[in-house]
All heavy atoms as TSV, in Angstrom:
chain	resi	resn	atom	element	x	y	z
A	1	MET	N	N	18.352	159.856	110.150
A	1	MET	CA	C	18.776	161.092	110.794
A	1	MET	C	C	17.759	161.460	111.869
A	1	MET	O	O	16.577	161.235	111.742
A	1	MET	CB	C	18.896	162.208	109.763
A	1	MET	CG	C	19.418	163.490	110.391
A	1	MET	SD	S	19.844	164.773	109.212
A	1	MET	CE	C	21.385	164.121	108.628
A	2	THR	N	N	18.236	162.073	112.914
A	2	THR	CA	C	17.416	162.432	114.058
A	2	THR	C	C	16.640	163.714	113.794
A	2	THR	O	O	17.138	164.637	113.179
A	2	THR	CB	C	18.310	162.634	115.290
A	2	THR	OG1	O	19.064	161.448	115.489
A	2	THR	CG2	C	17.508	162.928	116.518
A	3	ASP	N	N	15.412	163.758	114.262
A	3	ASP	CA	C	14.607	164.973	114.175
A	3	ASP	C	C	15.228	166.045	115.055
A	3	ASP	O	O	15.453	165.835	116.244
A	3	ASP	CB	C	13.185	164.654	114.638
A	3	ASP	CG	C	12.273	165.855	114.653
A	3	ASP	OD1	O	12.614	166.887	114.038
A	3	ASP	OD2	O	11.215	165.756	115.281
A	4	SER	N	N	15.543	167.203	114.484
A	4	SER	CA	C	16.233	168.247	115.245
A	4	SER	C	C	15.391	168.790	116.396
A	4	SER	O	O	15.923	169.414	117.301
A	4	SER	CB	C	16.652	169.394	114.315
A	4	SER	OG	O	15.510	169.998	113.754
A	5	HIS	N	N	14.090	168.526	116.399
A	5	HIS	CA	C	13.247	169.005	117.493
A	5	HIS	C	C	13.467	168.209	118.776
A	5	HIS	O	O	13.133	168.669	119.853
A	5	HIS	CB	C	11.774	168.960	117.089
A	5	HIS	CG	C	11.454	169.864	115.949
A	5	HIS	ND1	N	11.540	171.235	116.031
A	5	HIS	CD2	C	11.068	169.596	114.685
A	5	HIS	CE1	C	11.210	171.773	114.888
A	5	HIS	NE2	N	10.925	170.797	114.040
A	6	SER	N	N	14.047	167.000	118.680
A	6	SER	CA	C	14.295	166.194	119.875
A	6	SER	C	C	15.647	166.523	120.515
A	6	SER	O	O	15.963	165.998	121.563
A	6	SER	CB	C	14.224	164.706	119.536
A	6	SER	OG	O	15.286	164.349	118.678
A	7	LEU	N	N	16.435	167.394	119.878
A	7	LEU	CA	C	17.749	167.740	120.414
A	7	LEU	C	C	17.625	168.749	121.547
A	7	LEU	O	O	16.923	169.745	121.424
A	7	LEU	CB	C	18.636	168.330	119.317
A	7	LEU	CG	C	18.933	167.438	118.125
A	7	LEU	CD1	C	19.760	168.198	117.098
A	7	LEU	CD2	C	19.650	166.176	118.555
A	8	GLU	N	N	18.324	168.473	122.635
A	8	GLU	CA	C	18.365	169.394	123.771
A	8	GLU	C	C	19.673	170.167	123.720
A	8	GLU	O	O	20.748	169.574	123.814
A	8	GLU	CB	C	18.259	168.614	125.081
A	8	GLU	CG	C	16.951	167.872	125.231
A	8	GLU	CD	C	16.891	167.007	126.481
A	8	GLU	OE1	O	17.859	167.001	127.287
A	8	GLU	OE2	O	15.877	166.327	126.651
A	9	PRO	N	N	19.628	171.496	123.547
A	9	PRO	CA	C	20.852	172.278	123.443
A	9	PRO	C	C	21.643	172.287	124.751
A	9	PRO	O	O	21.072	172.367	125.826
A	9	PRO	CB	C	20.367	173.679	123.081
A	9	PRO	CG	C	18.922	173.711	123.437
A	9	PRO	CD	C	18.420	172.310	123.437
A	10	VAL	N	N	22.972	172.214	124.622
A	10	VAL	CA	C	23.869	172.238	125.777
A	10	VAL	C	C	24.766	173.470	125.711
A	10	VAL	O	O	24.920	174.178	126.692
A	10	VAL	CB	C	24.729	170.958	125.848
A	10	VAL	CG1	C	25.733	171.029	126.975
A	10	VAL	CG2	C	23.843	169.726	125.980
A	11	ALA	N	N	25.371	173.716	124.531
A	11	ALA	CA	C	26.308	174.834	124.390
A	11	ALA	C	C	26.364	175.305	122.942
A	11	ALA	O	O	26.172	174.521	122.024
A	11	ALA	CB	C	27.696	174.420	124.841
A	12	THR	N	N	26.631	176.599	122.774
A	12	THR	CA	C	26.892	177.186	121.464
A	12	THR	C	C	28.302	177.746	121.502
A	12	THR	O	O	28.675	178.450	122.440
A	12	THR	CB	C	25.891	178.311	121.143
A	12	THR	OG1	O	24.573	177.753	121.120
A	12	THR	CG2	C	26.192	178.955	119.799
A	13	PHE	N	N	29.095	177.394	120.487
A	13	PHE	CA	C	30.480	177.840	120.422
A	13	PHE	C	C	30.578	179.017	119.470
A	13	PHE	O	O	30.123	178.943	118.343
A	13	PHE	CB	C	31.386	176.690	119.975
A	13	PHE	CG	C	31.203	175.480	120.856
A	13	PHE	CD1	C	30.420	174.416	120.440
A	13	PHE	CD2	C	31.768	175.429	122.109
A	13	PHE	CE1	C	30.234	173.316	121.254
A	13	PHE	CE2	C	31.591	174.332	122.935
A	13	PHE	CZ	C	30.819	173.267	122.505
A	14	CYS	N	N	31.124	180.086	119.920
A	14	CYS	CA	C	31.208	181.382	119.241
A	14	CYS	C	C	30.036	182.199	119.741
A	14	CYS	O	O	30.160	182.879	120.724
A	14	CYS	CB	C	31.238	181.265	117.726
A	14	CYS	SG	S	31.281	182.865	116.873
A	15	GLY	N	N	28.913	182.103	119.072
A	15	GLY	CA	C	27.728	182.809	119.530
A	15	GLY	C	C	27.779	184.309	119.356
A	15	GLY	O	O	26.863	185.012	119.762
A	16	ASN	N	N	28.845	184.833	118.746
A	16	ASN	CA	C	28.984	186.272	118.559
A	16	ASN	C	C	28.485	186.726	117.196
A	16	ASN	O	O	28.747	187.850	116.795
A	16	ASN	CB	C	30.453	186.689	118.731
A	16	ASN	CG	C	30.948	186.407	120.130
A	16	ASN	OD1	O	30.209	186.561	121.097
A	16	ASN	ND2	N	32.180	185.983	120.247
A	17	CYS	N	N	27.838	185.848	116.494
A	17	CYS	CA	C	27.379	186.185	115.152
A	17	CYS	C	C	26.082	185.437	114.877
A	17	CYS	O	O	25.582	184.725	115.716
A	17	CYS	CB	C	28.444	185.809	114.124
A	17	CYS	SG	S	28.834	184.039	114.139
A	18	ASP	N	N	25.584	185.568	113.682
A	18	ASP	CA	C	24.366	184.869	113.285
A	18	ASP	C	C	24.670	183.983	112.082
A	18	ASP	O	O	23.965	184.003	111.091
A	18	ASP	CB	C	23.274	185.889	112.954
A	18	ASP	CG	C	21.914	185.249	112.825
A	18	ASP	OD1	O	21.703	184.170	113.398
A	18	ASP	OD2	O	21.066	185.826	112.126
A	19	CYS	N	N	25.798	183.249	112.179
A	19	CYS	CA	C	26.256	182.458	111.037
A	19	CYS	C	C	26.016	180.960	111.205
A	19	CYS	O	O	26.517	180.171	110.425
A	19	CYS	CB	C	27.738	182.730	110.783
A	19	CYS	SG	S	28.805	182.179	112.121
A	20	GLY	N	N	25.283	180.567	112.202
A	20	GLY	CA	C	25.077	179.150	112.420
A	20	GLY	C	C	26.246	178.522	113.152
A	20	GLY	O	O	26.837	177.566	112.692
A	21	CYS	N	N	26.612	179.074	114.267
A	21	CYS	CA	C	27.770	178.633	115.042
A	21	CYS	C	C	27.665	177.152	115.418
A	21	CYS	O	O	26.560	176.614	115.554
A	21	CYS	CB	C	27.885	179.452	116.317
A	21	CYS	SG	S	28.080	181.202	116.008
A	22	PRO	N	N	28.819	176.490	115.618
A	22	PRO	CA	C	28.795	175.101	116.086
A	22	PRO	C	C	28.044	174.994	117.414
A	22	PRO	O	O	28.110	175.904	118.241
A	22	PRO	CB	C	30.272	174.761	116.272
A	22	PRO	CG	C	30.982	175.697	115.346
A	22	PRO	CD	C	30.177	176.962	115.373
A	23	GLN	N	N	27.323	173.886	117.567
A	23	GLN	CA	C	26.531	173.679	118.777
A	23	GLN	C	C	26.680	172.256	119.282
A	23	GLN	O	O	26.925	171.329	118.505
A	23	GLN	CB	C	25.053	173.957	118.510
A	23	GLN	CG	C	24.752	175.418	118.269
A	23	GLN	CD	C	23.274	175.643	118.091
A	23	GLN	OE1	O	22.730	175.403	117.023
A	23	GLN	NE2	N	22.623	176.089	119.153
A	24	LEU	N	N	26.477	172.093	120.581
A	24	LEU	CA	C	26.500	170.796	121.239
A	24	LEU	C	C	25.102	170.500	121.757
A	24	LEU	O	O	24.477	171.361	122.390
A	24	LEU	CB	C	27.504	170.818	122.400
A	24	LEU	CG	C	27.619	169.561	123.238
A	24	LEU	CD1	C	28.172	168.404	122.410
A	24	LEU	CD2	C	28.496	169.825	124.452
A	25	PHE	N	N	24.616	169.292	121.471
A	25	PHE	CA	C	23.275	168.875	121.876
A	25	PHE	C	C	23.332	167.493	122.518
A	25	PHE	O	O	24.268	166.731	122.289
A	25	PHE	CB	C	22.345	168.744	120.659
A	25	PHE	CG	C	22.111	170.002	119.892
A	25	PHE	CD1	C	22.903	170.327	118.807
A	25	PHE	CD2	C	21.077	170.861	120.249
A	25	PHE	CE1	C	22.685	171.477	118.076
A	25	PHE	CE2	C	20.851	172.016	119.514
A	25	PHE	CZ	C	21.652	172.329	118.433
A	26	VAL	N	N	22.284	167.174	123.263
A	26	VAL	CA	C	22.008	165.809	123.704
A	26	VAL	C	C	20.716	165.404	123.020
A	26	VAL	O	O	19.749	166.173	122.980
A	26	VAL	CB	C	21.856	165.722	125.239
A	26	VAL	CG1	C	21.379	164.338	125.652
A	26	VAL	CG2	C	23.157	166.066	125.926
A	27	ASP	N	N	20.727	164.199	122.450
A	27	ASP	CA	C	19.527	163.658	121.808
A	27	ASP	C	C	19.038	162.474	122.635
A	27	ASP	O	O	19.520	161.356	122.480
A	27	ASP	CB	C	19.835	163.213	120.381
A	27	ASP	CG	C	18.602	162.724	119.649
A	27	ASP	OD1	O	17.513	162.626	120.266
A	27	ASP	OD2	O	18.717	162.437	118.443
A	28	PRO	N	N	18.110	162.719	123.559
A	28	PRO	CA	C	17.663	161.645	124.449
A	28	PRO	C	C	16.951	160.503	123.731
A	28	PRO	O	O	16.863	159.398	124.267
A	28	PRO	CB	C	16.728	162.354	125.427
A	28	PRO	CG	C	16.347	163.629	124.781
A	28	PRO	CD	C	17.431	163.980	123.820
A	29	SER	N	N	16.493	160.727	122.510
A	29	SER	CA	C	15.792	159.669	121.777
A	29	SER	C	C	16.730	158.817	120.920
A	29	SER	O	O	16.309	157.814	120.361
A	29	SER	CB	C	14.697	160.276	120.894
A	29	SER	OG	O	15.266	161.078	119.876
A	30	ALA	N	N	18.005	159.187	120.829
A	30	ALA	CA	C	18.974	158.448	120.020
A	30	ALA	C	C	19.513	157.247	120.801
A	30	ALA	O	O	19.487	157.236	122.031
A	30	ALA	CB	C	20.128	159.360	119.624
A	31	PRO	N	N	20.023	156.247	120.071
A	31	PRO	CA	C	20.699	155.139	120.756
A	31	PRO	C	C	21.883	155.677	121.564
A	31	PRO	O	O	22.457	156.710	121.210
A	31	PRO	CB	C	21.187	154.242	119.615
A	31	PRO	CG	C	20.437	154.676	118.403
A	31	PRO	CD	C	20.025	156.094	118.623
A	32	ALA	N	N	22.253	155.001	122.625
A	32	ALA	CA	C	23.296	155.473	123.539
A	32	ALA	C	C	24.598	155.809	122.816
A	32	ALA	O	O	25.278	156.764	123.178
A	32	ALA	CB	C	23.559	154.426	124.622
A	33	GLU	N	N	24.933	155.068	121.778
A	33	GLU	CA	C	26.196	155.308	121.079
A	33	GLU	C	C	26.163	156.529	120.157
A	33	GLU	O	O	27.165	156.895	119.563
A	33	GLU	CB	C	26.634	154.060	120.285
A	33	GLU	CG	C	25.743	153.694	119.125
A	33	GLU	CD	C	24.546	152.816	119.498
A	33	GLU	OE1	O	24.328	152.552	120.697
A	33	GLU	OE2	O	23.830	152.404	118.565
A	34	ARG	N	N	24.998	157.189	120.048
A	34	ARG	CA	C	24.859	158.363	119.181
A	34	ARG	C	C	24.149	159.520	119.885
A	34	ARG	O	O	23.627	160.418	119.259
A	34	ARG	CB	C	24.073	157.979	117.923
A	34	ARG	CG	C	24.765	156.911	117.105
A	34	ARG	CD	C	23.914	156.430	115.956
A	34	ARG	NE	N	23.580	157.480	115.025
A	34	ARG	CZ	C	24.258	157.759	113.922
A	34	ARG	NH1	N	25.326	157.058	113.620
A	34	ARG	NH2	N	23.874	158.725	113.123
A	35	ARG	N	N	24.140	159.514	121.210
A	35	ARG	CA	C	23.338	160.457	121.977
A	35	ARG	C	C	23.880	161.883	122.011
A	35	ARG	O	O	23.130	162.842	122.109
A	35	ARG	CB	C	23.191	159.931	123.411
A	35	ARG	CG	C	22.106	160.653	124.162
A	35	ARG	CD	C	21.426	159.803	125.175
A	35	ARG	NE	N	20.686	158.742	124.526
A	35	ARG	CZ	C	20.450	157.568	125.087
A	35	ARG	NH1	N	20.886	157.297	126.276
A	35	ARG	NH2	N	19.765	156.651	124.442
A	36	ILE	N	N	25.202	162.069	121.923
A	36	ILE	CA	C	25.803	163.401	121.932
A	36	ILE	C	C	25.947	163.861	120.484
A	36	ILE	O	O	26.479	163.134	119.642
A	36	ILE	CB	C	27.175	163.381	122.628
A	36	ILE	CG1	C	27.076	162.768	124.027
A	36	ILE	CG2	C	27.780	164.786	122.661
A	36	ILE	CD1	C	26.139	163.494	124.967
A	37	VAL	N	N	25.479	165.063	120.189
A	37	VAL	CA	C	25.489	165.581	118.820
A	37	VAL	C	C	26.228	166.909	118.789
A	37	VAL	O	O	25.902	167.831	119.541
A	37	VAL	CB	C	24.046	165.780	118.286
A	37	VAL	CG1	C	24.058	166.309	116.866
A	37	VAL	CG2	C	23.251	164.487	118.381
A	38	LEU	N	N	27.222	167.001	117.917
A	38	LEU	CA	C	27.974	168.227	117.699
A	38	LEU	C	C	27.728	168.653	116.259
A	38	LEU	O	O	27.977	167.881	115.331
A	38	LEU	CB	C	29.463	167.994	117.945
A	38	LEU	CG	C	30.390	169.175	117.782
A	38	LEU	CD1	C	30.032	170.276	118.780
A	38	LEU	CD2	C	31.826	168.752	117.956
A	39	THR	N	N	27.181	169.851	116.075
A	39	THR	CA	C	26.918	170.355	114.724
A	39	THR	C	C	27.920	171.453	114.391
A	39	THR	O	O	28.443	172.117	115.271
A	39	THR	CB	C	25.494	170.929	114.599
A	39	THR	OG1	O	25.360	172.057	115.467
A	39	THR	CG2	C	24.446	169.884	114.943
A	40	ASP	N	N	28.179	171.636	113.091
A	40	ASP	CA	C	29.053	172.734	112.677
A	40	ASP	C	C	28.243	173.753	111.887
A	40	ASP	O	O	27.042	173.573	111.663
A	40	ASP	CB	C	30.276	172.233	111.909
A	40	ASP	CG	C	29.957	171.673	110.537
A	40	ASP	OD1	O	28.825	171.845	110.033
A	40	ASP	OD2	O	30.852	171.057	109.941
A	41	ASP	N	N	28.893	174.821	111.474
A	41	ASP	CA	C	28.179	175.883	110.767
A	41	ASP	C	C	27.984	175.582	109.288
A	41	ASP	O	O	27.500	176.417	108.537
A	41	ASP	CB	C	28.862	177.238	110.962
A	41	ASP	CG	C	30.341	177.214	110.675
A	41	ASP	OD1	O	30.916	176.109	110.597
A	41	ASP	OD2	O	30.930	178.292	110.548
A	42	PHE	N	N	28.334	174.368	108.849
A	42	PHE	CA	C	28.116	173.953	107.462
A	42	PHE	C	C	26.985	172.937	107.348
A	42	PHE	O	O	26.759	172.368	106.295
A	42	PHE	CB	C	29.401	173.357	106.880
A	42	PHE	CG	C	30.554	174.312	106.909
A	42	PHE	CD1	C	31.581	174.137	107.814
A	42	PHE	CD2	C	30.606	175.399	106.049
A	42	PHE	CE1	C	32.657	175.018	107.852
A	42	PHE	CE2	C	31.664	176.287	106.082
A	42	PHE	CZ	C	32.690	176.094	106.984
A	43	GLY	N	N	26.313	172.669	108.461
A	43	GLY	CA	C	25.200	171.727	108.451
A	43	GLY	C	C	25.589	170.280	108.689
A	43	GLY	O	O	24.758	169.392	108.596
A	44	GLN	N	N	26.856	170.034	108.985
A	44	GLN	CA	C	27.312	168.674	109.274
A	44	GLN	C	C	27.144	168.380	110.758
A	44	GLN	O	O	27.039	169.288	111.561
A	44	GLN	CB	C	28.788	168.524	108.880
A	44	GLN	CG	C	29.059	168.835	107.436
A	44	GLN	CD	C	28.347	167.887	106.500
A	44	GLN	OE1	O	28.459	166.669	106.639
A	44	GLN	NE2	N	27.601	168.424	105.562
A	45	ARG	N	N	27.165	167.096	111.098
A	45	ARG	CA	C	27.047	166.712	112.504
A	45	ARG	C	C	27.882	165.483	112.801
A	45	ARG	O	O	28.102	164.656	111.927
A	45	ARG	CB	C	25.598	166.483	112.910
A	45	ARG	CG	C	24.916	165.346	112.212
A	45	ARG	CD	C	23.548	164.995	112.757
A	45	ARG	NE	N	22.657	166.131	112.755
A	45	ARG	CZ	C	21.531	166.183	113.417
A	45	ARG	NH1	N	21.130	165.159	114.115
A	45	ARG	NH2	N	20.778	167.245	113.382
A	46	VAL	N	N	28.319	165.425	114.028
A	46	VAL	CA	C	29.032	164.265	114.554
A	46	VAL	C	C	28.198	163.767	115.722
A	46	VAL	O	O	27.768	164.555	116.562
A	46	VAL	CB	C	30.447	164.654	115.043
A	46	VAL	CG1	C	31.110	163.481	115.739
A	46	VAL	CG2	C	31.285	165.153	113.886
A	47	GLN	N	N	27.970	162.462	115.746
A	47	GLN	CA	C	27.237	161.867	116.851
A	47	GLN	C	C	28.150	160.882	117.548
A	47	GLN	O	O	28.903	160.153	116.901
A	47	GLN	CB	C	25.984	161.173	116.335
A	47	GLN	CG	C	24.967	162.170	115.791
A	47	GLN	CD	C	23.766	161.490	115.204
A	47	GLN	OE1	O	23.745	161.212	114.010
A	47	GLN	NE2	N	22.777	161.226	116.039
A	48	MET	N	N	28.114	160.885	118.886
A	48	MET	CA	C	28.980	160.004	119.668
A	48	MET	C	C	28.296	159.631	120.972
A	48	MET	O	O	27.297	160.236	121.361
A	48	MET	CB	C	30.321	160.685	119.933
A	48	MET	CG	C	30.223	161.932	120.795
A	48	MET	SD	S	31.763	162.846	120.945
A	48	MET	CE	C	31.698	163.847	119.476
A	49	SER	N	N	28.885	158.666	121.642
A	49	SER	CA	C	28.351	158.255	122.941
A	49	SER	C	C	28.799	159.239	124.012
A	49	SER	O	O	29.744	160.009	123.822
A	49	SER	CB	C	28.846	156.848	123.294
A	49	SER	OG	O	30.236	156.880	123.569
A	50	ALA	N	N	28.150	159.183	125.145
A	50	ALA	CA	C	28.542	160.026	126.275
A	50	ALA	C	C	29.953	159.666	126.734
A	50	ALA	O	O	30.727	160.541	127.117
A	50	ALA	CB	C	27.546	159.875	127.423
A	51	ASP	N	N	30.333	158.395	126.662
A	51	ASP	CA	C	31.687	157.981	127.034
A	51	ASP	C	C	32.731	158.581	126.093
A	51	ASP	O	O	33.781	159.042	126.532
A	51	ASP	CB	C	31.820	156.457	127.040
A	51	ASP	CG	C	31.137	155.801	128.217
A	51	ASP	OD1	O	30.856	156.503	129.226
A	51	ASP	OD2	O	30.883	154.587	128.145
A	52	GLN	N	N	32.439	158.576	124.791
A	52	GLN	CA	C	33.364	159.175	123.830
A	52	GLN	C	C	33.496	160.676	124.075
A	52	GLN	O	O	34.597	161.221	124.039
A	52	GLN	CB	C	32.889	158.919	122.398
A	52	GLN	CG	C	33.027	157.480	121.972
A	52	GLN	CD	C	32.327	157.215	120.660
A	52	GLN	OE1	O	31.228	157.711	120.414
A	52	GLN	NE2	N	32.962	156.421	119.818
A	53	PHE	N	N	32.378	161.335	124.332
A	53	PHE	CA	C	32.421	162.770	124.597
A	53	PHE	C	C	33.185	163.054	125.885
A	53	PHE	O	O	33.984	163.985	125.953
A	53	PHE	CB	C	31.007	163.353	124.664
A	53	PHE	CG	C	31.010	164.835	124.884
A	53	PHE	CD1	C	31.430	165.697	123.883
A	53	PHE	CD2	C	30.600	165.368	126.082
A	53	PHE	CE1	C	31.459	167.064	124.080
A	53	PHE	CE2	C	30.620	166.740	126.302
A	53	PHE	CZ	C	31.045	167.591	125.289
A	54	SER	N	N	32.978	162.239	126.893
A	54	SER	CA	C	33.693	162.396	128.156
A	54	SER	C	C	35.202	162.272	127.945
A	54	SER	O	O	35.989	163.024	128.520
A	54	SER	CB	C	33.208	161.349	129.165
A	54	SER	OG	O	33.901	161.467	130.367
A	55	SER	N	N	35.611	161.355	127.103
A	55	SER	CA	C	37.026	161.190	126.783
A	55	SER	C	C	37.571	162.433	126.087
A	55	SER	O	O	38.677	162.900	126.398
A	55	SER	CB	C	37.213	159.962	125.883
A	55	SER	OG	O	38.548	159.835	125.488
A	56	LEU	N	N	36.804	163.000	125.172
A	56	LEU	CA	C	37.199	164.228	124.484
A	56	LEU	C	C	37.352	165.385	125.471
A	56	LEU	O	O	38.327	166.132	125.426
A	56	LEU	CB	C	36.167	164.575	123.412
A	56	LEU	CG	C	36.385	165.845	122.613
A	56	LEU	CD1	C	37.653	165.744	121.780
A	56	LEU	CD2	C	35.187	166.107	121.726
A	57	VAL	N	N	36.421	165.512	126.392
A	57	VAL	CA	C	36.482	166.563	127.411
A	57	VAL	C	C	37.717	166.366	128.294
A	57	VAL	O	O	38.432	167.324	128.599
A	57	VAL	CB	C	35.183	166.594	128.251
A	57	VAL	CG1	C	35.339	167.491	129.469
A	57	VAL	CG2	C	34.008	167.046	127.393
A	58	ASP	N	N	37.997	165.130	128.688
A	58	ASP	CA	C	39.176	164.848	129.501
A	58	ASP	C	C	40.458	165.247	128.776
A	58	ASP	O	O	41.361	165.844	129.373
A	58	ASP	CB	C	39.246	163.368	129.884
A	58	ASP	CG	C	38.217	162.980	130.929
A	58	ASP	OD1	O	37.660	163.881	131.597
A	58	ASP	OD2	O	37.962	161.764	131.075
A	59	GLU	N	N	40.541	164.921	127.482
A	59	GLU	CA	C	41.719	165.295	126.687
A	59	GLU	C	C	41.877	166.815	126.653
A	59	GLU	O	O	42.986	167.335	126.781
A	59	GLU	CB	C	41.598	164.752	125.256
A	59	GLU	CG	C	41.605	163.246	125.154
A	59	GLU	CD	C	42.973	162.645	125.334
A	59	GLU	OE1	O	43.957	163.209	124.832
A	59	GLU	OE2	O	43.066	161.585	125.982
A	60	ALA	N	N	40.773	167.528	126.483
A	60	ALA	CA	C	40.823	168.987	126.447
A	60	ALA	C	C	41.255	169.554	127.798
A	60	ALA	O	O	42.082	170.470	127.851
A	60	ALA	CB	C	39.461	169.552	126.046
A	61	LYS	N	N	40.735	169.016	128.873
A	61	LYS	CA	C	41.103	169.492	130.212
A	61	LYS	C	C	42.580	169.280	130.501
A	61	LYS	O	O	43.190	170.068	131.222
A	61	LYS	CB	C	40.270	168.776	131.274
A	61	LYS	CG	C	38.846	169.258	131.350
A	61	LYS	CD	C	38.093	168.506	132.427
A	61	LYS	CE	C	36.682	168.992	132.578
A	61	LYS	NZ	N	35.944	168.232	133.612
A	62	GLN	N	N	43.151	168.236	129.938
A	62	GLN	CA	C	44.563	167.943	130.160
A	62	GLN	C	C	45.466	168.741	129.217
A	62	GLN	O	O	46.679	168.611	129.261
A	62	GLN	CB	C	44.810	166.453	129.990
A	62	GLN	CG	C	44.142	165.629	131.077
A	62	GLN	CD	C	44.283	164.136	130.842
A	62	GLN	OE1	O	45.239	163.671	130.237
A	62	GLN	NE2	N	43.301	163.373	131.320
A	63	GLY	N	N	44.878	169.567	128.355
A	63	GLY	CA	C	45.657	170.422	127.476
A	63	GLY	C	C	46.119	169.773	126.188
A	63	GLY	O	O	46.838	170.385	125.409
A	64	ARG	N	N	45.681	168.568	125.924
A	64	ARG	CA	C	46.144	167.848	124.737
A	64	ARG	C	C	45.592	168.405	123.434
A	64	ARG	O	O	46.088	168.076	122.367
A	64	ARG	CB	C	45.804	166.375	124.860
A	64	ARG	CG	C	46.574	165.702	125.975
A	64	ARG	CD	C	46.486	164.205	125.896
A	64	ARG	NE	N	47.228	163.616	126.985
A	64	ARG	CZ	C	46.699	162.778	127.865
A	64	ARG	NH1	N	45.438	162.442	127.774
A	64	ARG	NH2	N	47.443	162.281	128.825
A	65	LEU	N	N	44.584	169.252	123.512
A	65	LEU	CA	C	43.987	169.830	122.302
A	65	LEU	C	C	44.356	171.294	122.108
A	65	LEU	O	O	43.957	171.920	121.134
A	65	LEU	CB	C	42.457	169.687	122.340
A	65	LEU	CG	C	41.934	168.265	122.557
A	65	LEU	CD1	C	40.425	168.275	122.632
A	65	LEU	CD2	C	42.416	167.337	121.472
A	66	ASP	N	N	45.127	171.846	123.032
A	66	ASP	CA	C	45.437	173.276	123.006
A	66	ASP	C	C	46.100	173.730	121.709
A	66	ASP	O	O	45.816	174.799	121.197
A	66	ASP	CB	C	46.319	173.670	124.190
A	66	ASP	CG	C	45.582	173.609	125.504
A	66	ASP	OD1	O	44.345	173.415	125.506
A	66	ASP	OD2	O	46.243	173.736	126.557
A	67	GLY	N	N	46.989	172.959	121.148
A	67	GLY	CA	C	47.712	173.343	119.944
A	67	GLY	C	C	46.859	173.432	118.701
A	67	GLY	O	O	47.223	174.083	117.727
A	68	ILE	N	N	45.714	172.815	118.702
A	68	ILE	CA	C	44.834	172.804	117.526
A	68	ILE	C	C	44.305	174.195	117.221
A	68	ILE	O	O	44.182	174.581	116.068
A	68	ILE	CB	C	43.664	171.822	117.730
A	68	ILE	CG1	C	44.196	170.389	117.813
A	68	ILE	CG2	C	42.639	171.952	116.628
A	68	ILE	CD1	C	43.148	169.386	118.192
A	69	ALA	N	N	44.019	174.968	118.237
A	69	ALA	CA	C	43.386	176.281	118.060
A	69	ALA	C	C	44.369	177.397	117.712
A	69	ALA	O	O	43.958	178.504	117.435
A	69	ALA	CB	C	42.604	176.663	119.317
A	70	LEU	N	N	45.643	177.091	117.725
A	70	LEU	CA	C	46.645	178.129	117.418
A	70	LEU	C	C	46.714	178.369	115.913
A	70	LEU	O	O	46.623	177.433	115.130
A	70	LEU	CB	C	48.014	177.695	117.937
A	70	LEU	CG	C	48.126	177.526	119.444
A	70	LEU	CD1	C	49.513	177.002	119.803
A	70	LEU	CD2	C	47.837	178.819	120.158
A	71	PRO	N	N	46.891	179.637	115.515
A	71	PRO	CA	C	46.980	179.943	114.070
A	71	PRO	C	C	48.245	179.394	113.446
A	71	PRO	O	O	49.207	179.102	114.009
A	71	PRO	CB	C	46.983	181.466	114.020
A	71	PRO	CG	C	47.156	181.954	115.401
A	71	PRO	CD	C	46.958	180.800	116.325
């Protein structure tokens, strides 16, 4: 597991509370295939490559993820 001190914060999602909101980081010391780190408020993390993250962002921009957030 990566030392959390090497993570560079990029974004915090929610941020309106003090509950440990999901966060997006870059870990410059990680191998390229695990450099992007997404944490959740339960202490879990997903690590992916910049290419995988770019694909996720592209899908979101095209609206393919919009239905997920609906109640």
